[in-house]
C-alpha positions as CSV (number, residue, x, y, z in Angstrom):
1,M,61.8,-20.8,157.7
2,K,63.5,-17.5,158.6
3,K,60.2,-16.1,159.9
4,R,59.6,-19.2,162.1
5,I,63.2,-18.9,163.5
6,L,62.7,-15.2,164.4
7,A,59.3,-15.9,166.0
8,A,60.7,-18.8,168.0
9,M,63.7,-16.7,169.2
10,I,61.4,-14.0,170.4
11,A,58.9,-16.3,171.9
12,S,61.5,-18.3,173.8
13,G,63.2,-15.2,175.2
14,V,66.4,-15.7,173.2
15,I,65.7,-12.3,171.7
16,C,63.9,-9.7,173.9
17,L,62.9,-6.7,171.8
18,S,62.8,-4.4,174.9
19,C,66.2,-5.4,176.3
20,A,67.8,-6.0,172.9
21,G,67.7,-2.3,172.3
22,A,64.3,-1.0,171.3
23,P,64.6,2.8,171.3
24,A,64.0,4.5,174.7
25,E,61.2,7.0,175.1
26,T,63.8,9.7,175.3
27,A,65.3,8.8,171.9
28,G,63.4,11.6,170.2
29,P,60.6,11.6,167.6
30,A,60.0,8.2,166.1
31,E,59.7,7.8,162.3
32,E,58.0,4.4,162.1
33,T,57.3,4.9,158.4
34,V,58.5,7.5,156.0
35,K,57.7,8.4,152.4
36,P,60.6,7.1,150.3
37,P,62.2,9.7,148.1
38,K,61.2,9.8,144.5
39,Y,63.8,7.6,143.0
40,K,64.2,7.9,139.3
41,S,66.4,5.1,138.0
42,V,68.2,4.8,134.7
43,S,69.7,2.0,132.8
44,V,73.3,3.1,132.2
45,H,75.6,0.1,132.0
46,D,79.1,0.6,133.5
47,P,78.4,4.0,135.0
48,S,81.3,6.3,135.4
49,I,80.6,9.4,137.5
50,I,81.9,13.0,137.3
51,R,80.7,16.1,139.1
52,A,80.6,19.3,137.0
53,E,81.6,22.7,138.3
54,D,78.0,23.6,139.1
55,G,77.6,20.5,141.4
56,T,75.6,18.5,138.9
57,F,76.4,14.8,138.7
58,Y,76.8,13.0,135.4
59,I,77.3,9.3,134.7
60,F,78.5,7.9,131.3
61,G,78.2,4.3,130.3
62,S,78.4,1.8,127.5
63,H,76.5,2.4,124.2
64,M,77.1,6.1,124.7
65,A,74.4,6.2,127.4
66,A,74.5,9.0,129.9
67,A,72.4,10.5,132.7
68,V,72.3,13.5,135.0
69,S,71.3,14.0,138.6
70,E,71.3,16.8,141.2
71,D,71.3,14.6,144.2
72,L,72.5,11.0,143.3
73,I,68.9,9.8,143.9
74,S,66.9,10.9,140.9
75,W,68.5,10.4,137.5
76,T,67.4,11.7,134.0
77,S,68.7,10.1,130.9
78,I,70.4,12.4,128.4
79,S,71.8,10.0,125.9
80,R,70.9,6.4,125.1
81,D,72.0,4.6,122.0
82,A,75.2,4.9,119.9
83,Q,73.2,3.8,116.9
84,G,70.4,6.3,117.0
85,G,69.9,8.0,120.4
86,C,73.4,9.5,121.1
87,T,73.4,13.2,122.1
88,L,77.0,13.2,123.4
89,V,78.6,13.2,119.9
90,E,77.2,14.5,116.7
91,N,77.1,11.8,114.1
92,V,79.0,9.4,116.4
93,Q,79.2,6.6,113.8
94,E,81.0,8.9,111.4
95,Q,83.3,10.8,113.8
96,M,84.5,7.6,115.5
97,K,84.5,5.3,112.5
98,D,88.2,4.5,112.9
99,A,87.6,2.9,116.3
100,L,84.5,1.2,115.1
101,S,86.1,-0.1,112.0
102,W,89.1,-1.5,113.9
103,A,86.8,-3.3,116.4
104,K,84.4,-4.4,113.8
105,T,81.4,-3.2,115.7
106,T,78.8,-0.4,115.7
107,T,78.7,0.3,119.4
108,F,80.9,1.4,122.3
109,W,81.9,-0.1,125.6
110,A,82.4,1.6,128.9
111,P,83.8,5.2,128.6
112,D,85.1,7.6,131.2
113,V,85.0,11.4,131.4
114,Q,87.6,13.6,133.2
115,R,87.9,17.3,133.4
116,L,91.2,18.6,132.2
117,P,93.1,21.5,134.0
118,D,92.0,24.0,131.2
119,G,88.4,23.3,131.9
120,R,87.7,21.1,128.9
121,Y,86.1,17.6,129.4
122,A,87.9,14.6,128.0
123,M,85.9,11.5,127.1
124,Y,87.9,8.3,126.8
125,Y,85.8,6.0,124.6
126,C,86.4,2.4,123.5
127,A,85.0,0.0,121.0
128,C,85.2,-3.8,121.1
129,E,83.2,-6.5,119.2
130,G,83.3,-8.7,122.3
131,S,84.2,-12.2,121.0
132,S,87.9,-11.1,120.8
133,P,90.1,-8.4,122.2
134,L,90.1,-6.5,118.9
135,S,89.6,-3.1,120.5
136,A,90.4,0.6,120.1
137,M,90.4,3.4,122.5
138,G,90.2,7.1,121.6
139,L,89.8,10.6,123.0
140,A,87.1,13.1,122.4
141,I,86.9,16.7,123.8
142,A,84.0,19.0,124.8
143,D,83.5,22.2,126.6
144,R,80.6,20.8,128.7
145,P,80.1,17.4,130.3
146,E,77.0,16.7,128.2
147,G,78.9,17.5,125.0
148,P,79.0,17.7,122.1
149,Y,82.3,15.9,122.1
150,A,84.6,16.2,119.1
151,D,86.8,13.2,118.3
152,Q,90.6,13.7,118.6
153,G,91.5,10.2,117.4
154,V,92.4,6.7,118.5
155,F,95.5,6.3,120.6
156,L,95.5,2.7,121.7
157,K,94.6,-0.6,120.0
158,S,94.7,-4.3,120.9
159,G,94.3,-7.4,118.8
160,M,96.7,-6.6,116.1
161,P,99.1,-9.2,114.5
162,G,101.6,-10.4,117.1
163,Y,99.3,-9.5,120.0
164,N,99.3,-12.1,122.8
165,A,95.9,-11.9,124.6
166,N,97.3,-13.9,127.5
167,Y,99.7,-11.1,128.6
168,Y,98.7,-7.9,126.7
169,P,95.7,-5.8,127.8
170,N,92.4,-5.4,126.0
171,A,92.2,-1.7,125.2
172,V,88.8,-1.0,126.9
173,D,87.3,0.2,130.2
174,P,89.4,3.4,130.8
175,C,89.4,5.4,134.0
176,A,91.3,8.7,134.0
177,F,92.2,10.4,137.2
178,F,94.6,12.9,138.9
179,D,96.8,11.8,141.7
180,K,97.4,14.0,144.8
181,N,100.4,15.7,143.1
182,G,98.4,16.7,140.0
183,R,99.8,14.0,137.7
184,M,97.3,12.4,135.3
185,W,96.8,8.7,134.8
186,M,94.6,6.2,133.0
187,V,93.9,2.7,134.3
188,Y,92.2,0.3,131.9
189,G,91.8,-3.3,130.8
190,S,89.4,-6.2,130.7
191,Y,90.1,-10.0,130.9
192,S,92.8,-10.9,128.4
193,G,96.2,-9.9,129.8
194,G,94.9,-7.9,132.7
195,I,94.8,-4.4,134.1
196,F,97.3,-1.8,133.0
197,I,98.0,1.9,133.8
198,L,99.4,4.8,131.6
199,E,100.6,8.2,132.6
200,M,98.7,10.9,130.7
201,D,99.5,14.4,129.5
202,P,97.0,16.7,131.2
203,A,97.5,19.4,128.6
204,T,96.4,17.2,125.7
205,G,94.6,14.3,127.4
206,F,96.7,11.8,125.5
207,P,99.2,9.3,127.0
208,L,102.8,10.4,127.4
209,E,104.9,9.0,124.6
210,G,107.0,5.9,124.8
211,Q,104.9,3.8,127.3
212,G,103.4,1.2,125.0
213,Y,100.6,-0.4,126.9
214,G,101.9,1.0,130.2
215,K,102.6,-0.7,133.5
216,K,100.8,-3.9,134.4
217,L,98.9,-3.9,137.8
218,L,97.4,-7.4,137.8
219,G,95.8,-10.2,135.7
220,K,96.8,-12.6,132.9
221,N,95.5,-15.6,131.0
222,H,92.0,-14.3,130.6
223,A,91.2,-13.9,134.3
224,R,87.6,-12.5,134.6
225,I,88.7,-9.2,136.0
226,E,87.7,-5.8,134.4
227,G,86.2,-2.4,135.0
228,P,89.1,-0.8,136.9
229,Y,88.5,2.5,138.7
230,I,91.0,4.3,141.0
231,L,89.9,6.7,143.7
232,Y,92.4,8.6,146.0
233,S,91.4,9.1,149.6
234,P,92.9,12.1,151.4
235,E,91.6,10.6,154.6
236,T,93.8,7.5,154.4
237,D,96.4,8.6,151.8
238,Y,95.7,5.5,149.8
239,Y,94.8,4.9,146.2
240,Y,91.9,2.4,145.9
241,L,91.7,0.3,142.8
242,F,88.1,-1.0,142.4
243,L,87.6,-4.0,140.1
244,S,84.8,-6.3,138.9
245,F,85.5,-10.0,139.1
246,G,83.3,-12.5,137.3
247,G,80.9,-12.1,134.4
248,L,78.5,-9.2,133.9
249,D,75.3,-11.2,133.0
250,S,72.7,-12.1,135.6
251,S,74.3,-15.5,136.3
252,G,77.9,-14.4,135.7
253,G,78.7,-13.6,139.3
254,Y,79.9,-10.0,138.8
255,N,81.1,-8.7,142.2
256,I,83.0,-5.5,143.3
257,R,86.4,-5.8,144.8
258,V,89.1,-3.3,145.9
259,C,92.8,-3.2,146.6
260,R,95.0,-0.3,147.5
261,S,98.5,1.3,147.1
262,R,100.4,4.3,148.4
263,E,101.2,5.2,144.8
264,P,98.8,5.6,141.9
265,D,100.7,3.1,139.7
266,G,101.1,0.5,142.4
267,P,102.0,-2.0,143.6
268,Y,98.5,-2.8,144.9
269,E,97.7,-5.2,147.7
270,D,94.6,-6.6,149.3
271,S,93.8,-6.8,153.0
272,L,95.8,-10.0,153.4
273,G,98.8,-8.2,152.0
274,Q,98.7,-10.3,148.8
275,E,100.4,-8.7,145.9
276,M,97.8,-8.1,143.2
277,I,100.4,-8.4,140.4
278,K,100.2,-12.1,141.2
279,C,96.5,-12.2,140.7
280,G,95.6,-13.9,137.4
281,G,94.9,-17.2,135.7
282,A,97.5,-19.9,135.6
283,N,99.3,-20.6,132.3
284,G,97.1,-22.4,129.9
285,T,93.8,-21.5,131.6
286,F,90.9,-19.5,130.4
287,F,88.3,-18.0,132.7
288,H,89.6,-20.2,135.6
289,D,88.1,-18.4,138.6
290,P,89.7,-20.5,141.4
291,D,93.1,-19.0,140.5
292,Y,92.1,-15.4,141.3
293,E,89.0,-15.7,143.4
294,P,91.0,-15.5,146.7
295,Y,92.4,-12.0,145.8
296,G,91.0,-8.6,146.5
297,V,88.6,-7.2,149.2
298,K,85.1,-8.2,148.1
299,L,82.8,-5.3,148.9
300,M,79.6,-6.9,147.4
301,G,78.3,-9.6,145.1
302,G,74.8,-10.8,144.4
303,Y,72.6,-10.6,147.5
304,K,69.0,-10.7,148.9
305,F,67.7,-9.6,152.3
306,E,64.9,-12.0,153.2
307,T,61.8,-10.7,154.8
308,V,60.9,-11.4,158.4
309,E,57.6,-11.5,160.3
310,S,57.8,-7.8,161.3
311,D,58.3,-6.6,157.7
312,T,55.2,-4.8,156.2
313,N,56.3,-5.5,152.7
314,K,57.0,-9.2,152.0
315,M,58.2,-8.5,148.4
316,T,61.9,-7.8,148.2
317,Q,64.3,-7.8,145.4
318,A,67.3,-10.0,144.9
319,F,70.3,-8.2,143.4
320,R,72.6,-10.1,141.0
321,S,75.9,-9.3,139.4
322,P,76.5,-5.8,140.8
323,G,79.6,-4.3,139.2
324,H,81.6,-2.1,136.9
325,N,81.5,0.7,139.4
326,S,82.9,4.1,139.7
327,A,83.4,6.0,143.0
328,Y,83.2,9.6,144.2
329,Y,84.7,11.4,147.2
330,E,82.9,14.6,148.3
331,E,85.5,17.0,149.6
332,E,83.0,19.3,151.4
333,T,81.5,16.5,153.6
334,G,84.1,13.7,153.5
335,R,81.5,11.3,152.2
336,Y,82.3,8.5,149.7
337,F,79.9,7.0,147.2
338,L,79.9,3.8,145.2
339,V,78.1,4.0,141.8
340,F,77.4,0.8,139.9
341,H,74.9,-1.1,137.8
342,T,73.1,-4.2,139.0
343,R,70.9,-6.9,137.6
344,F,68.0,-8.6,139.4
345,A,66.8,-12.1,139.9
346,N,63.9,-13.2,137.6
347,S,64.4,-10.1,135.4
348,G,66.4,-11.4,132.6
349,E,69.3,-9.1,131.7
350,S,67.6,-5.8,132.6
351,F,69.8,-3.6,134.8
352,S,69.7,-0.3,136.7
353,V,72.1,2.2,138.3
354,R,72.5,2.2,142.1
355,V,74.4,4.5,144.4
356,H,75.4,3.5,148.0
357,Q,77.3,5.5,150.5
358,M,80.7,4.2,151.6
359,F,82.7,4.6,154.8
360,M,86.3,3.9,155.8
361,N,86.7,1.4,158.6
362,A,89.4,1.5,161.2
363,D,91.8,-0.4,159.0
364,G,91.5,2.1,156.1
365,W,89.3,-0.1,153.9
366,P,86.1,1.1,152.3
367,V,82.9,-0.6,153.5
368,V,79.6,-0.1,151.7
369,S,76.2,0.7,153.1
370,P,73.8,-2.2,152.7
371,L,71.0,0.1,151.4
372,R,70.6,2.5,148.6
373,Y,71.6,6.2,149.2
374,T,68.6,8.4,149.9
375,G,70.3,11.6,151.1
376,E,71.5,10.5,154.6
377,G,74.6,11.9,156.1
378,R,77.5,10.2,157.9
379,E,75.9,10.3,161.3
380,A,76.0,7.2,163.4
381,P,72.9,5.9,165.2
382,R,72.9,6.5,169.0
383,P,74.4,3.7,171.1
384,E,70.9,2.6,172.3
385,H,69.8,2.0,168.7
386,R,72.6,-0.5,167.9
387,P,71.5,-3.6,169.8
388,G,68.6,-5.5,168.2
389,V,67.5,-8.2,165.8
390,Y,69.3,-8.0,162.5
391,K,69.1,-9.5,159.0
392,I,72.8,-10.4,158.6
393,L,74.3,-11.1,155.2
394,F,77.7,-12.6,154.5
395,H,79.1,-11.8,151.1
396,E,81.9,-14.4,151.4
397,H,84.8,-14.4,149.0
398,D,83.3,-16.3,146.1
399,I,82.3,-15.3,142.5
400,N,78.7,-16.0,143.3
401,S,76.3,-16.6,140.4
402,A,73.4,-16.8,142.7
403,E,72.7,-14.3,145.4
404,H,73.7,-14.8,149.0
405,I,70.8,-14.7,151.4
406,S,70.5,-13.0,154.8
407,Q,70.1,-14.8,158.1
408,I,68.6,-13.7,161.4
409,A,70.7,-13.0,164.5
410,A,70.6,-10.7,167.5
411,L,73.1,-8.2,168.8
412,H,72.4,-8.0,172.5
413,A,73.1,-5.0,174.7
414,D,75.6,-7.2,176.8
415,G,77.8,-7.5,173.7
416,T,76.9,-11.0,172.7
417,V,75.5,-12.2,169.4
418,D,73.3,-15.3,168.9
419,G,70.9,-16.7,166.3
420,A,72.1,-17.8,162.9
421,C,75.6,-16.8,163.9
422,E,77.2,-16.4,167.2
423,G,79.9,-14.2,168.7
424,T,80.4,-10.8,170.2
425,W,80.3,-7.2,169.3
426,E,81.4,-3.8,170.6
427,S,81.1,-0.2,169.3
428,A,82.4,3.2,170.0
429,E,80.4,6.5,170.3
430,D,81.4,7.4,166.8
431,G,79.7,4.4,165.4
432,T,82.8,2.2,164.6
433,V,82.1,-1.4,165.3
434,R,84.0,-4.6,165.8
435,L,82.2,-7.9,165.5
436,T,83.3,-11.5,165.9
437,L,80.9,-13.7,164.1
438,N,81.4,-17.5,163.8
439,G,85.1,-17.0,164.7
440,E,85.8,-14.2,162.2
441,T,86.5,-10.7,163.3
442,Y,84.9,-7.8,161.2
443,T,85.7,-4.1,161.5
444,G,83.3,-1.5,160.2
445,V,80.7,1.1,161.1
446,F,77.1,1.5,162.2
447,T,75.1,3.8,160.0
448,R,71.5,5.0,159.3
449,A,69.8,4.3,156.0
450,L,66.4,4.1,154.5
451,D,65.0,0.6,154.0
452,G,63.0,1.5,150.9
453,A,61.3,-1.9,150.8
454,Q,59.9,-1.2,154.3
455,S,59.6,2.6,154.1
456,A,61.5,2.9,157.4
457,W,64.8,4.4,158.6
458,V,66.8,1.7,160.1
459,T,70.1,1.0,161.9
460,C,72.6,-0.8,159.7
461,F,76.2,-2.0,160.0
462,T,78.8,-2.8,157.3
463,A,82.2,-4.4,158.0
464,L,85.1,-6.4,156.6
465,N,87.1,-9.2,158.0
466,E,90.9,-9.6,157.5
467,K,90.3,-11.9,154.5
468,G,88.5,-9.2,152.7
469,E,84.9,-10.5,153.1
470,A,82.0,-8.1,153.8
471,V,79.2,-8.6,156.2
472,W,76.1,-6.4,156.2
473,G,73.4,-6.0,158.8
474,I,69.9,-4.3,158.8
475,R,68.1,-4.0,162.1
476,T,64.5,-5.4,161.8
477,D,63.1,-4.2,165.2
478,D,63.9,-0.5,164.6
479,I,61.4,2.3,164.7
480,G,63.5,4.9,163.1
481,G,65.0,7.0,165.8
482,M,68.6,8.3,165.6
């Protein structure tokens, strides 16, 4: 159907490939096809990223899995299984038996690693059986990011007698970070009573005394919200709290959302100004998505870019339940990266790590490149490469168990949009773009990225509307010029 629509639009003159912005002869050398980089993917669930002193990237995930990369493209596994293949901790089952015994499990959930001011690496690990919030969180220390880590003990538990899971946090999913003034914090929590934050002692790596569970940021009554990660942007002077809404399995609707605050411990708000402390399930509810689905800026959920007639490769993947992300800001270049795991349609519960570049839009919100990072910079495509025929994908605001599918529309050189959606668009020399599509206004950026499925460099756009809903576009009639 999509192919017939595109063909009919071209044949009828609704879309003219020459006037819609095909690159001029003076645009420079064309790169119609390129050899994709040698991706080397890894299966690290809930990847938390850190960059070592020598520039090497490490990700740490559930089950004591870990991987290393020099370029965020090719990853090598260095640790796999807490029950037999763990290289991060010597005899992990014995060293961390206190946490495992409390949680009544033999494995670990999402950890986080942060470098302390004295150069040591602090691993915040957690254990939870899964059917209840009987969890324990502890600290281990190493001199190198790959370990070996030595256990320092459990410092936080949940599920004890008197614990109310509707209001108290599940002691899992830690993320430690330093604010712009050098104070150390740890945000954590999953479902149960919500997301909380503790101030930490950077000398020891443990929480400062007397805080209990810390300060609550959002959630209650078993709202399906977890995987918090906070990133400070010196560009906007905001702290961005990333969250995963929904369930992590392939039909669970995992999706990545963000909110922001001027202070590391909140209060956090979304793009509509909604106070995130109000985000949670109503009293007496359990996993009741409609109560909190309207909150947060949704950066991505499950999605698929459909093929069109001009695609050389008619086999494309459908991504499901992307989530439990971390994020990285590269001070030298000003680039942002989103690191997450994703599942795939028709692939059971298999998963893989993905890295996408992020950008800040004119309103100070992160927008995510539609395509996997392959080494591209922040450069915007030239203005003549922006009009054209696009696969346009609306992420909407739902917790979507099935992937959203792209549609075909044209961004014309005269600033109009037609096809599957209608409206207008305008962009500045620096690549910032403002689109009005079906009555909704989106603010974002044009960028260049490699469409790995088609082995071609393409023009893309990524943007958000005021309600916090993302739209992505990939140009289909692009020959690769900048």
